[in-house]
Structures are given as structure tokens and as C-alpha cells.
C-alpha positions, 0 to 999 in steps of 0.5 A, a space after each residue: 523499458 516500462 513507464 514505471 521504470 523510466 519514471 520511478 516513484 517513492 510510492 507503491 503503484 499497481 505496476 510495482 506488483 508483478 508476479 508474487 505479491 510482496 509481504 512487508 513489515 510496517 516500520 512507520 505510519 506518518 502523514 505526508 502531503 501528496 502532489 495534489 496537496 492532499 494529506 494522507 497517512 502513509 506506511 513505510 516498510 522494512 524491506 523497501 524504501 517505497 511507501 504506501 499512501 493509504 486510502 480508506 479501503 486500505 486503511 480499514 483492511 490494515 486495521 482489520 488485519 492487525 486488529 488495531 484501530 490505532 495506526 500507531 500500533 501497526 509498526 512491526 505488523 506484516 501485510 501483503 500488497 496485491 494488485 486488484 482491478 477496481 472501478 475508479 472514475 468510471 473506468 476499471 484500473 489496477 490498484 494496490 490493495 492490502 491483504 493478510 500476509 498469511 493468506 495464500 497467494 
């Protein structure tokens, strides 16, 4: 059993994206308190109960994909989640990134 299977999360993590990147329809954008006490805008989806907390990079990408700066207009729009290597605190790690649902995978 893999770690993320033994300790499931309500939120998407890079380990959840194995193989083909999922295309998901946004159903809701809300604000949630994270474990560290920080509040983040979070996307909910039609196809899964897992949600995606947005960092600045992913928020700007969803805005670009949807053509909407107002996140209240994002429900009904589709995005693709991809796994990407990024630098975080000086180390290269896997991260969840947002991509255009129509982009080839």
C-alpha cells in the first residue's frame, strides 16, 4: 500500500495524479481553513469529492483558462490537473498544477 492510500486526504496531491491527468468540471469555489490555519480558495469538482486548494500559480492559470478574473464565474468550466516537478523550499518536489482541459496530454 502506498502512503497516500494509507492516509487519504480530502485534497488533491501530486501522488493522486498517476497516469492520465484528470479533466474535471468545477462545481464550486469556496474558502477553506487549511491545517496550518491559513485560508485558501478551494475548487470542488463534479467527478470527485477531492478538492484543490489554490496557490497563486494555479489561481492565475484557472483565471487564464476560463477567461474569468472573478472566481465566482468558474463553476461549469473544465480544467485538467497535471503533476509537475517544481522547486519548493530549495528542493525539487512533485506538485499539482492546472492545465487547459483541451490541451493534449
